[in-house]
N, C-alpha and C positions, 0 to 999 in steps of 0.2 A: 533479407535484412529487415529488422524492425527497429524503429527509433522510438524512444520513450522519453518524455519530458514531464517531470513532476512539478507541482506547484502547491502552495497552500500551507507550508510550514510556518513556524514562528514561535513566539513566546506566549504562553497562556498560564493563567493561575490555576492551581488545583481546583478541580470541579468544573472547569471550563470546557469548551468545545473547539475543535478545529476540523476543517474539511480539507482533505488532500485529494488532488486530482492528478491523473496520469493520462497524458495525451499520447496515443500511439499513432504511428504513421509507417508507411512502407508496406511490407508484405503481411498486413494484418489478417488476411484471410487464412493464413497458416496457423494463427494462434489458437491453442486449445485451452489454455489456462492463463489467467492473469492474477497477479496478487501483489501484496505488500509485505515486505520484510523490514526488519529494523535491526540496527546495531548500536548498542550503547558502548561507551568507552570501556575497553578492557574485556568486552564480552564478544561472544560469537554472534554472527548474524542469525536471526531467528525469524521464522514465519509468523506473520501477524494474522493474515487472512488471505484466502484465495477464492476465486470463482471460476467455474469451468464453462465451456461453451454450451453445456446443457443447463446452466443456471445453478448447479450445485455449489454450495459455499462451505468453507471450513474456516474455523477461527481458533487461534491459540486460546487455551483455557484462561489465560490472564486477561483477555480482552472480551470474552463472551459476555453479552448483555450490555456492553458499552460501545463497541465499534460495529459498524455496518458497512459491508462492501457491496458495491453495485456497479453495473456497467451498461453501456449502450449496446444494442444488438449488433452493431457493426464493429465492436471492439475498438471504437475510436477513443473512448474515454472510460477509465475506471476510477471510481470515487471511493474514498475511505472516509466515512463520517465517524469522528471520534468524539464521544461524549464522556462526561465524568472523568476527565483526565486526571492522572495521578503523577506524582514526581517520577515514579518508576517507569513511566511511559516515555521519558526523555531519551531520545536516540536520534540517529539519522535514519530516515525512512526511505526505502528504495522500492521502486516499482519494478516488477518482474513480469516478463511474458515468455511463455513456453511454446515452442514450435517443435515439430518432430526433429529430434537429433540435437537440439541445443536450446539455449534460452538467452534472453536479452535483459539488460539492466538499465535503469535510468541513472542519473547522476547523483540522486539522493537529495533529500530536503530535511533540514534540521527541525526537530520538534523539541521544544524545551518547556517543561512544566515546572513552574517555580513561583513562589510568592515573593 
């Protein structure tokens, strides 16, 4: 089992920045990928960014150049730095951890970009 707790969401004006953190606990040695997904009202959950245990990263086209994902070597924390935020980035952001055979989700944190 892996437990994930997100923090750092909130309200920000367009062009602003937010930093989301995901603290992992439990069987973190089994994790091979961690990432962030988001879900806006009326839309499907979508991948924002993920990072593998080898350090490889992947970003959604819509956030490339604006968001950066990073992690500690022990998988204890994954951070999503979000810059140049746009209203269309408004969503609930979920942390995800993949282990062989299954994956785990955090409870979600709201990000609202509005003037």
